PDB file as gemmi writes it, atoms N, CA and C in Angstrom:
CRYST1    1.000    1.000    1.000  90.00  90.00  90.00 P 1                      
ATOM      1  N   MET A   1       0.829  -1.168   0.000  1.00  0.00           N  
ATOM      2  CA  MET A   1       0.000   0.000   0.000  1.00  0.00           C  
ATOM      3  C   MET A   1       0.880   1.240   0.000  1.00  0.00           C  
ATOM      4  N   TYR A   2       0.556   2.167  -0.848  1.00  0.00           N  
ATOM      5  CA  TYR A   2       1.330   3.399  -0.956  1.00  0.00           C  
ATOM      6  C   TYR A   2       0.462   4.562  -0.508  1.00  0.00           C  
ATOM      7  N   TYR A   3       0.963   5.333   0.420  1.00  0.00           N  
ATOM      8  CA  TYR A   3       0.219   6.468   0.947  1.00  0.00           C  
ATOM      9  C   TYR A   3       0.953   7.756   0.623  1.00  0.00           C  
ATOM     10  N   THR A   4       0.218   8.743   0.170  1.00  0.00           N  
ATOM     11  CA  THR A   4       0.842  10.013  -0.190  1.00  0.00           C  
ATOM     12  C   THR A   4       0.942  10.945   1.004  1.00  0.00           C  
ATOM     13  N   THR A   5       0.229  10.658   2.068  1.00  0.00           N  
ATOM     14  CA  THR A   5       0.301  11.512   3.246  1.00  0.00           C  
ATOM     15  C   THR A   5       1.384  11.001   4.176  1.00  0.00           C  
ATOM     16  N   SER A   6       1.721  11.822   5.146  1.00  0.00           N  
ATOM     17  CA  SER A   6       2.746  11.413   6.099  1.00  0.00           C  
ATOM     18  C   SER A   6       2.258  11.703   7.505  1.00  0.00           C  
ATOM     19  N   GLY A   7       2.971  11.182   8.475  1.00  0.00           N  
ATOM     20  CA  GLY A   7       2.659  11.469   9.864  1.00  0.00           C  
ATOM     21  C   GLY A   7       1.496  10.662  10.398  1.00  0.00           C  
ATOM     22  N   ALA A   8       0.702  11.312  11.250  1.00  0.00           N  
ATOM     23  CA  ALA A   8      -0.378  10.628  11.958  1.00  0.00           C  
ATOM     24  C   ALA A   8      -1.454  10.117  11.007  1.00  0.00           C  
ATOM     25  N   TYR A   9      -1.782  10.897   9.971  1.00  0.00           N  
ATOM     26  CA  TYR A   9      -2.815  10.442   9.044  1.00  0.00           C  
ATOM     27  C   TYR A   9      -2.382   9.183   8.311  1.00  0.00           C  
ATOM     28  N   ARG A  10      -1.110   9.074   7.996  1.00  0.00           N  
ATOM     29  CA  ARG A  10      -0.623   7.884   7.300  1.00  0.00           C  
ATOM     30  C   ARG A  10      -0.827   6.648   8.172  1.00  0.00           C  
ATOM     31  N   LYS A  11      -0.465   6.746   9.441  1.00  0.00           N  
ATOM     32  CA  LYS A  11      -0.649   5.605  10.347  1.00  0.00           C  
ATOM     33  C   LYS A  11      -2.129   5.315  10.553  1.00  0.00           C  
ATOM     34  N   SER A  12      -2.933   6.357  10.664  1.00  0.00           N  
ATOM     35  CA  SER A  12      -4.369   6.158  10.853  1.00  0.00           C  
ATOM     36  C   SER A  12      -4.982   5.440   9.664  1.00  0.00           C  
ATOM     37  N   LYS A  13      -4.579   5.835   8.463  1.00  0.00           N  
ATOM     38  CA  LYS A  13      -5.105   5.176   7.266  1.00  0.00           C  
ATOM     39  C   LYS A  13      -4.674   3.719   7.207  1.00  0.00           C  
ATOM     40  N   MET A  14      -3.451   3.435   7.601  1.00  0.00           N  
ATOM     41  CA  MET A  14      -2.986   2.043   7.604  1.00  0.00           C  
ATOM     42  C   MET A  14      -3.780   1.219   8.605  1.00  0.00           C  
ATOM     43  N   ILE A  15      -4.022   1.767   9.786  1.00  0.00           N  
ATOM     44  CA  ILE A  15      -4.790   1.049  10.806  1.00  0.00           C  
ATOM     45  C   ILE A  15      -6.214   0.812  10.319  1.00  0.00           C  
ATOM     46  N   ILE A  16      -6.818   1.811   9.678  1.00  0.00           N  
ATOM     47  CA  ILE A  16      -8.172   1.650   9.139  1.00  0.00           C  
ATOM     48  C   ILE A  16      -8.193   0.561   8.071  1.00  0.00           C  
ATOM     49  N   ASP A  17      -7.195   0.536   7.199  1.00  0.00           N  
ATOM     50  CA  ASP A  17      -7.134  -0.502   6.164  1.00  0.00           C  
ATOM     51  C   ASP A  17      -7.015  -1.893   6.775  1.00  0.00           C  
ATOM     52  N   TYR A  18      -6.144  -2.041   7.771  1.00  0.00           N  
ATOM     53  CA  TYR A  18      -5.987  -3.351   8.406  1.00  0.00           C  
ATOM     54  C   TYR A  18      -7.256  -3.762   9.157  1.00  0.00           C  
ATOM     55  N   ALA A  19      -7.923  -2.810   9.799  1.00  0.00           N  
ATOM     56  CA  ALA A  19      -9.182  -3.118  10.483  1.00  0.00           C  
ATOM     57  C   ALA A  19     -10.254  -3.531   9.481  1.00  0.00           C  
ATOM     58  N   ASN A  20     -10.306  -2.865   8.328  1.00  0.00           N  
ATOM     59  CA  ASN A  20     -11.278  -3.242   7.293  1.00  0.00           C  
ATOM     60  C   ASN A  20     -11.011  -4.643   6.768  1.00  0.00           C  
ATOM     61  N   ILE A  21      -9.745  -4.995   6.592  1.00  0.00           N  
ATOM     62  CA  ILE A  21      -9.409  -6.350   6.143  1.00  0.00           C  
ATOM     63  C   ILE A  21      -9.847  -7.369   7.181  1.00  0.00           C  
ATOM     64  N   ALA A  22      -9.569  -7.104   8.455  1.00  0.00           N  
ATOM     65  CA  ALA A  22      -9.951  -8.034   9.519  1.00  0.00           C  
ATOM     66  C   ALA A  22     -11.472  -8.178   9.610  1.00  0.00           C  
ATOM     67  N   LEU A  23     -12.192  -7.067   9.513  1.00  0.00           N  
ATOM     68  CA  LEU A  23     -13.655  -7.133   9.573  1.00  0.00           C  
ATOM     69  C   LEU A  23     -14.239  -7.866   8.370  1.00  0.00           C  
ATOM     70  N   THR A  24     -13.636  -7.698   7.215  1.00  0.00           N  
ATOM     71  CA  THR A  24     -14.106  -8.409   6.023  1.00  0.00           C  
ATOM     72  C   THR A  24     -13.895  -9.908   6.171  1.00  0.00           C  
ATOM     73  N   VAL A  25     -12.777 -10.302   6.741  1.00  0.00           N  
ATOM     74  CA  VAL A  25     -12.535 -11.728   6.999  1.00  0.00           C  
ATOM     75  C   VAL A  25     -13.561 -12.252   8.001  1.00  0.00           C  
ATOM     76  N   CYS A  26     -13.863 -11.463   9.025  1.00  0.00           N  
ATOM     77  CA  CYS A  26     -14.870 -11.882  10.009  1.00  0.00           C  
ATOM     78  C   CYS A  26     -16.241 -12.067   9.364  1.00  0.00           C  
ATOM     79  N   VAL A  27     -16.615 -11.170   8.475  1.00  0.00           N  
ATOM     80  CA  VAL A  27     -17.902 -11.298   7.774  1.00  0.00           C  
ATOM     81  C   VAL A  27     -17.904 -12.560   6.924  1.00  0.00           C  
ATOM     82  N   GLY A  28     -16.802 -12.862   6.256  1.00  0.00           N  
ATOM     83  CA  GLY A  28     -16.704 -14.094   5.462  1.00  0.00           C  
ATOM     84  C   GLY A  28     -16.856 -15.335   6.317  1.00  0.00           C  
ATOM     85  N   VAL A  29     -16.220 -15.333   7.485  1.00  0.00           N  
ATOM     86  CA  VAL A  29     -16.338 -16.476   8.400  1.00  0.00           C  
ATOM     87  C   VAL A  29     -17.772 -16.601   8.902  1.00  0.00           C  
ATOM     88  N   MET A  30     -18.398 -15.479   9.234  1.00  0.00           N  
ATOM     89  CA  MET A  30     -19.789 -15.529   9.698  1.00  0.00           C  
ATOM     90  C   MET A  30     -20.718 -16.028   8.599  1.00  0.00           C  
ATOM     91  N   PHE A  31     -20.454 -15.665   7.356  1.00  0.00           N  
ATOM     92  CA  PHE A  31     -21.259 -16.165   6.239  1.00  0.00           C  
ATOM     93  C   PHE A  31     -21.141 -17.682   6.139  1.00  0.00           C  
ATOM     94  N   ILE A  32     -19.941 -18.206   6.274  1.00  0.00           N  
ATOM     95  CA  ILE A  32     -19.747 -19.660   6.226  1.00  0.00           C  
ATOM     96  C   ILE A  32     -20.458 -20.324   7.399  1.00  0.00           C  
ATOM     97  N   LEU A  33     -20.415 -19.706   8.575  1.00  0.00           N  
ATOM     98  CA  LEU A  33     -21.131 -20.258   9.726  1.00  0.00           C  
ATOM     99  C   LEU A  33     -22.637 -20.293   9.484  1.00  0.00           C  
ATOM    100  N   ILE A  34     -23.166 -19.273   8.837  1.00  0.00           N  
ATOM    101  CA  ILE A  34     -24.596 -19.261   8.516  1.00  0.00           C  
ATOM    102  C   ILE A  34     -24.939 -20.409   7.579  1.00  0.00           C  
ATOM    103  N   LEU A  35     -24.066 -20.688   6.627  1.00  0.00           N  
ATOM    104  CA  LEU A  35     -24.326 -21.788   5.695  1.00  0.00           C  
ATOM    105  C   LEU A  35     -24.371 -23.135   6.404  1.00  0.00           C  
ATOM    106  N   PHE A  36     -23.490 -23.330   7.384  1.00  0.00           N  
ATOM    107  CA  PHE A  36     -23.414 -24.630   8.045  1.00  0.00           C  
ATOM    108  C   PHE A  36     -24.373 -24.766   9.224  1.00  0.00           C  
ATOM    109  N   PHE A  37     -24.672 -23.693   9.929  1.00  0.00           N  
ATOM    110  CA  PHE A  37     -25.542 -23.753  11.100  1.00  0.00           C  
ATOM    111  C   PHE A  37     -26.799 -22.933  10.856  1.00  0.00           C  
ATOM    112  N   ARG A  38     -27.613 -23.376   9.933  1.00  0.00           N  
ATOM    113  CA  ARG A  38     -28.794 -22.609   9.538  1.00  0.00           C  
ATOM    114  C   ARG A  38     -29.806 -22.458  10.666  1.00  0.00           C  
ATOM    115  N   SER A  39     -29.992 -23.484  11.467  1.00  0.00           N  
ATOM    116  CA  SER A  39     -31.031 -23.418  12.493  1.00  0.00           C  
ATOM    117  C   SER A  39     -30.644 -22.497  13.651  1.00  0.00           C  
ATOM    118  N   SER A  40     -29.366 -22.391  13.949  1.00  0.00           N  
ATOM    119  CA  SER A  40     -28.950 -21.562  15.084  1.00  0.00           C  
ATOM    120  C   SER A  40     -28.115 -20.364  14.643  1.00  0.00           C  
ATOM    121  N   SER A  41     -28.431 -19.826  13.487  1.00  0.00           N  
ATOM    122  CA  SER A  41     -27.629 -18.714  12.964  1.00  0.00           C  
ATOM    123  C   SER A  41     -28.286 -17.359  13.173  1.00  0.00           C  
ATOM    124  N   GLY A  42     -29.307 -17.291  14.003  1.00  0.00           N  
ATOM    125  CA  GLY A  42     -30.044 -16.044  14.177  1.00  0.00           C  
ATOM    126  C   GLY A  42     -29.217 -14.908  14.741  1.00  0.00           C  
ATOM    127  N   ILE A  43     -28.330 -15.193  15.672  1.00  0.00           N  
ATOM    128  CA  ILE A  43     -27.535 -14.141  16.293  1.00  0.00           C  
ATOM    129  C   ILE A  43     -26.431 -13.637  15.368  1.00  0.00           C  
ATOM    130  N   ILE A  44     -26.119 -14.395  14.323  1.00  0.00           N  
ATOM    131  CA  ILE A  44     -25.022 -14.006  13.437  1.00  0.00           C  
ATOM    132  C   ILE A  44     -25.436 -12.861  12.509  1.00  0.00           C  
ATOM    133  N   PHE A  45     -26.695 -12.797  12.116  1.00  0.00           N  
ATOM    134  CA  PHE A  45     -27.139 -11.727  11.213  1.00  0.00           C  
ATOM    135  C   PHE A  45     -26.921 -10.331  11.801  1.00  0.00           C  
ATOM    136  N   PRO A  46     -27.303 -10.083  13.055  1.00  0.00           N  
ATOM    137  CA  PRO A  46     -27.018  -8.749  13.606  1.00  0.00           C  
ATOM    138  C   PRO A  46     -25.522  -8.454  13.682  1.00  0.00           C  
ATOM    139  N   LEU A  47     -24.720  -9.473  13.910  1.00  0.00           N  
ATOM    140  CA  LEU A  47     -23.271  -9.267  13.962  1.00  0.00           C  
ATOM    141  C   LEU A  47     -22.711  -8.890  12.599  1.00  0.00           C  
ATOM    142  N   ILE A  48     -23.285  -9.463  11.541  1.00  0.00           N  
ATOM    143  CA  ILE A  48     -22.848  -9.092  10.190  1.00  0.00           C  
ATOM    144  C   ILE A  48     -23.212  -7.635   9.899  1.00  0.00           C  
ATOM    145  N   PHE A  49     -24.423  -7.223  10.275  1.00  0.00           N  
ATOM    146  CA  PHE A  49     -24.803  -5.820  10.088  1.00  0.00           C  
ATOM    147  C   PHE A  49     -23.896  -4.896  10.906  1.00  0.00           C  
ATOM    148  N   LEU A  50     -23.556  -5.316  12.124  1.00  0.00           N  
ATOM    149  CA  LEU A  50     -22.684  -4.505  12.966  1.00  0.00           C  
ATOM    150  C   LEU A  50     -21.281  -4.393  12.369  1.00  0.00           C  
ATOM    151  N   ALA A  51     -20.768  -5.493  11.834  1.00  0.00           N  
ATOM    152  CA  ALA A  51     -19.454  -5.452  11.180  1.00  0.00           C  
ATOM    153  C   ALA A  51     -19.496  -4.550   9.947  1.00  0.00           C  
ATOM    154  N   GLY A  52     -20.582  -4.621   9.186  1.00  0.00           N  
ATOM    155  CA  GLY A  52     -20.738  -3.731   8.036  1.00  0.00           C  
ATOM    156  C   GLY A  52     -20.801  -2.271   8.458  1.00  0.00           C  
ATOM    157  N   CYS A  53     -21.457  -2.017   9.581  1.00  0.00           N  
ATOM    158  CA  CYS A  53     -21.510  -0.661  10.124  1.00  0.00           C  
ATOM    159  C   CYS A  53     -20.110  -0.166  10.467  1.00  0.00           C  
ATOM    160  N   LEU A  54     -19.319  -1.018  11.103  1.00  0.00           N  
ATOM    161  CA  LEU A  54     -17.954  -0.629  11.468  1.00  0.00           C  
ATOM    162  C   LEU A  54     -17.086  -0.385  10.242  1.00  0.00           C  
ATOM    163  N   VAL A  55     -17.222  -1.238   9.234  1.00  0.00           N  
ATOM    164  CA  VAL A  55     -16.443  -1.057   8.003  1.00  0.00           C  
ATOM    165  C   VAL A  55     -16.792   0.286   7.359  1.00  0.00           C  
ATOM    166  N   ASN A  56     -18.076   0.589   7.261  1.00  0.00           N  
ATOM    167  CA  ASN A  56     -18.486   1.856   6.645  1.00  0.00           C  
ATOM    168  C   ASN A  56     -18.082   3.059   7.489  1.00  0.00           C  
ATOM    169  N   ALA A  57     -18.154   2.929   8.819  1.00  0.00           N  
ATOM    170  CA  ALA A  57     -17.751   4.038   9.682  1.00  0.00           C  
ATOM    171  C   ALA A  57     -16.249   4.307   9.566  1.00  0.00           C  
ATOM    172  N   LEU A  58     -15.453   3.246   9.538  1.00  0.00           N  
ATOM    173  CA  LEU A  58     -14.006   3.422   9.391  1.00  0.00           C  
ATOM    174  C   LEU A  58     -13.647   4.008   8.031  1.00  0.00           C  
ATOM    175  N   THR A  59     -14.304   3.521   6.993  1.00  0.00           N  
ATOM    176  CA  THR A  59     -14.043   4.056   5.656  1.00  0.00           C  
ATOM    177  C   THR A  59     -14.501   5.511   5.562  1.00  0.00           C  
ATOM    178  N   SER A  60     -15.591   5.848   6.237  1.00  0.00           N  
ATOM    179  CA  SER A  60     -16.049   7.233   6.275  1.00  0.00           C  
ATOM    180  C   SER A  60     -15.005   8.131   6.937  1.00  0.00           C  
ATOM    181  N   ALA A  61     -14.441   7.670   8.041  1.00  0.00           N  
ATOM    182  CA  ALA A  61     -13.391   8.447   8.710  1.00  0.00           C  
ATOM    183  C   ALA A  61     -12.188   8.639   7.792  1.00  0.00           C  
ATOM    184  N   LYS A  62     -11.847   7.599   7.056  1.00  0.00           N  
ATOM    185  CA  LYS A  62     -10.721   7.699   6.124  1.00  0.00           C  
ATOM    186  C   LYS A  62     -11.020   8.711   5.020  1.00  0.00           C  
ATOM    187  N   ARG A  63     -12.238   8.713   4.516  1.00  0.00           N  
ATOM    188  CA  ARG A  63     -12.604   9.671   3.469  1.00  0.00           C  
ATOM    189  C   ARG A  63     -12.556  11.110   3.997  1.00  0.00           C  
ATOM    190  N   PHE A  64     -12.990  11.299   5.254  1.00  0.00           N  
ATOM    191  CA  PHE A  64     -12.899  12.639   5.831  1.00  0.00           C  
ATOM    192  C   PHE A  64     -11.445  13.075   5.976  1.00  0.00           C  
ATOM    193  N   MET A  65     -10.545  12.143   6.312  1.00  0.00           N  
ATOM    194  CA  MET A  65      -9.117  12.466   6.392  1.00  0.00           C  
ATOM    195  C   MET A  65      -8.564  12.878   5.036  1.00  0.00           C  
ATOM    196  N   GLU A  66      -9.111  12.265   3.984  1.00  0.00           N  
ATOM    197  CA  GLU A  66      -8.665  12.588   2.626  1.00  0.00           C  
ATOM    198  C   GLU A  66      -9.361  13.828   2.069  1.00  0.00           C  
ATOM    199  N   LYS A  67     -10.159  14.483   2.902  1.00  0.00           N  
ATOM    200  CA  LYS A  67     -10.914  15.685   2.517  1.00  0.00           C  
ATOM    201  C   LYS A  67     -11.938  15.409   1.419  1.00  0.00           C  
ATOM    202  N   ASN A  68     -12.452  14.189   1.390  1.00  0.00           N  
ATOM    203  CA  ASN A  68     -13.505  13.801   0.457  1.00  0.00           C  
ATOM    204  C   ASN A  68     -14.805  13.742   1.260  1.00  0.00           C  
ATOM    205  N   LYS A  69     -15.395  14.910   1.504  1.00  0.00           N  
ATOM    206  CA  LYS A  69     -16.518  15.015   2.430  1.00  0.00           C  
ATOM    207  C   LYS A  69     -17.800  14.353   1.926  1.00  0.00           C  
ATOM    208  N   VAL A  70     -18.065  14.410   0.640  1.00  0.00           N  
ATOM    209  CA  VAL A  70     -19.306  13.836   0.111  1.00  0.00           C  
ATOM    210  C   VAL A  70     -19.317  12.324   0.329  1.00  0.00           C  
ATOM    211  N   ALA A  71     -18.232  11.659  -0.033  1.00  0.00           N  
ATOM    212  CA  ALA A  71     -18.152  10.210   0.178  1.00  0.00           C  
ATOM    213  C   ALA A  71     -18.181   9.884   1.664  1.00  0.00           C  
ATOM    214  N   GLY A  72     -17.556  10.722   2.487  1.00  0.00           N  
ATOM    215  CA  GLY A  72     -17.568  10.500   3.928  1.00  0.00           C  
ATOM    216  C   GLY A  72     -18.962  10.574   4.511  1.00  0.00           C  
ATOM    217  N   VAL A  73     -19.741  11.556   4.069  1.00  0.00           N  
ATOM    218  CA  VAL A  73     -21.112  11.703   4.567  1.00  0.00           C  
ATOM    219  C   VAL A  73     -21.976  10.529   4.115  1.00  0.00           C  
ATOM    220  N   ILE A  74     -21.845  10.129   2.861  1.00  0.00           N  
ATOM    221  CA  ILE A  74     -22.635   9.000   2.354  1.00  0.00           C  
ATOM    222  C   ILE A  74     -22.300   7.729   3.125  1.00  0.00           C  
ATOM    223  N   LEU A  75     -21.023   7.482   3.375  1.00  0.00           N  
ATOM    224  CA  LEU A  75     -20.630   6.292   4.129  1.00  0.00           C  
ATOM    225  C   LEU A  75     -21.073   6.380   5.583  1.00  0.00           C  
ATOM    226  N   ALA A  76     -21.061   7.568   6.162  1.00  0.00           N  
ATOM    227  CA  ALA A  76     -21.529   7.729   7.538  1.00  0.00           C  
ATOM    228  C   ALA A  76     -23.025   7.441   7.637  1.00  0.00           C  
ATOM    229  N   ILE A  77     -23.798   7.917   6.670  1.00  0.00           N  
ATOM    230  CA  ILE A  77     -25.240   7.632   6.657  1.00  0.00           C  
ATOM    231  C   ILE A  77     -25.481   6.136   6.498  1.00  0.00           C  
ATOM    232  N   THR A  78     -24.714   5.495   5.626  1.00  0.00           N  
ATOM    233  CA  THR A  78     -24.830   4.045   5.451  1.00  0.00           C  
ATOM    234  C   THR A  78     -24.491   3.315   6.743  1.00  0.00           C  
ATOM    235  N   ALA A  79     -23.482   3.794   7.459  1.00  0.00           N  
ATOM    236  CA  ALA A  79     -23.107   3.171   8.733  1.00  0.00           C  
ATOM    237  C   ALA A  79     -24.236   3.289   9.751  1.00  0.00           C  
ATOM    238  N   VAL A  80     -24.886   4.437   9.795  1.00  0.00           N  
ATOM    239  CA  VAL A  80     -26.000   4.623  10.729  1.00  0.00           C  
ATOM    240  C   VAL A  80     -27.165   3.708  10.361  1.00  0.00           C  
ATOM    241  N   VAL A  81     -27.467   3.583   9.081  1.00  0.00           N  
ATOM    242  CA  VAL A  81     -28.546   2.686   8.638  1.00  0.00           C  
ATOM    243  C   VAL A  81     -28.230   1.247   9.035  1.00  0.00           C  
ATOM    244  N   LEU A  82     -26.993   0.818   8.832  1.00  0.00           N  
ATOM    245  CA  LEU A  82     -26.615  -0.546   9.210  1.00  0.00           C  
ATOM    246  C   LEU A  82     -26.656  -0.740  10.725  1.00  0.00           C  
ATOM    247  N   LEU A  83     -26.339   0.298  11.481  1.00  0.00           N  
ATOM    248  CA  LEU A  83     -26.434   0.208  12.938  1.00  0.00           C  
ATOM    249  C   LEU A  83     -27.883   0.039  13.378  1.00  0.00           C  
ATOM    250  N   VAL A  84     -28.791   0.766  12.740  1.00  0.00           N  
ATOM    251  CA  VAL A  84     -30.219   0.623  13.050  1.00  0.00           C  
ATOM    252  C   VAL A  84     -30.702  -0.780  12.679  1.00  0.00           C  
ATOM    253  N   LEU A  85     -30.284  -1.282  11.522  1.00  0.00           N  
ATOM    254  CA  LEU A  85     -30.662  -2.642  11.127  1.00  0.00           C  
ATOM    255  C   LEU A  85     -30.107  -3.675  12.097  1.00  0.00           C  
ATOM    256  N   SER A  86     -28.893  -3.455  12.563  1.00  0.00           N  
ATOM    257  CA  SER A  86     -28.301  -4.369  13.531  1.00  0.00           C  
ATOM    258  C   SER A  86     -29.102  -4.371  14.832  1.00  0.00           C  
ATOM    259  N   ALA A  87     -29.498  -3.190  15.304  1.00  0.00           N  
ATOM    260  CA  ALA A  87     -30.302  -3.105  16.526  1.00  0.00           C  
ATOM    261  C   ALA A  87     -31.656  -3.775  16.348  1.00  0.00           C  
ATOM    262  N   MET A  88     -32.270  -3.588  15.180  1.00  0.00           N  
ATOM    263  CA  MET A  88     -33.560  -4.233  14.916  1.00  0.00           C  
ATOM    264  C   MET A  88     -33.414  -5.750  14.886  1.00  0.00           C  
ATOM    265  N   CYS A  89     -32.338  -6.242  14.288  1.00  0.00           N  
ATOM    266  CA  CYS A  89     -32.115  -7.689  14.241  1.00  0.00           C  
ATOM    267  C   CYS A  89     -31.852  -8.249  15.632  1.00  0.00           C  
ATOM    268  N   PHE A  90     -31.058  -7.514  16.448  1.00  0.00           N  
ATOM    269  CA  PHE A  90     -30.821  -7.962  17.820  1.00  0.00           C  
ATOM    270  C   PHE A  90     -32.131  -8.034  18.591  1.00  0.00           C  
ATOM    271  N   ALA A  91     -32.986  -7.032  18.416  1.00  0.00           N  
ATOM    272  CA  ALA A  91     -34.274  -7.027  19.107  1.00  0.00           C  
ATOM    273  C   ALA A  91     -35.145  -8.192  18.658  1.00  0.00           C  
ATOM    274  N   ALA A  92     -35.125  -8.501  17.369  1.00  0.00           N  
ATOM    275  CA  ALA A  92     -35.932  -9.611  16.857  1.00  0.00           C  
ATOM    276  C   ALA A  92     -35.397 -10.955  17.332  1.00  0.00           C  
ATOM    277  N   VAL A  93     -34.089 -11.091  17.424  1.00  0.00           N  
ATOM    278  CA  VAL A  93     -33.490 -12.361  17.846  1.00  0.00           C  
ATOM    279  C   VAL A  93     -33.714 -12.593  19.333  1.00  0.00           C  
ATOM    280  N   LEU A  94     -33.605 -11.547  20.129  1.00  0.00           N  
ATOM    281  CA  LEU A  94     -33.731 -11.698  21.578  1.00  0.00           C  
ATOM    282  C   LEU A  94     -35.174 -11.760  22.047  1.00  0.00           C  
ATOM    283  N   LYS A  95     -36.121 -11.498  21.166  1.00  0.00           N  
ATOM    284  CA  LYS A  95     -37.538 -11.510  21.521  1.00  0.00           C  
ATOM    285  C   LYS A  95     -38.053 -12.893  21.751  1.00  0.00           C  
TER     286      LYS A  95                                                      
END                                                                             
């Protein structure tokens, strides 16, 4: 990965990229778990929405660092929508 910025923003962007990779791997593992444990996979759906929320929130922060405000706002709104969906799924599963 090549970054044109230096200093704190460079490290922050690297950490965000590594966190996004880790969260994407977690979503892939959760998808495989859903395929194999269909009857008891109810709690995994809210976790997938929550991981998607985190990925979008981190990417939104990165876009704001790059001074790309429009993409940052769109990703932040998407993160909030996924957070609401995650809360709704948690409520439905725990009911």
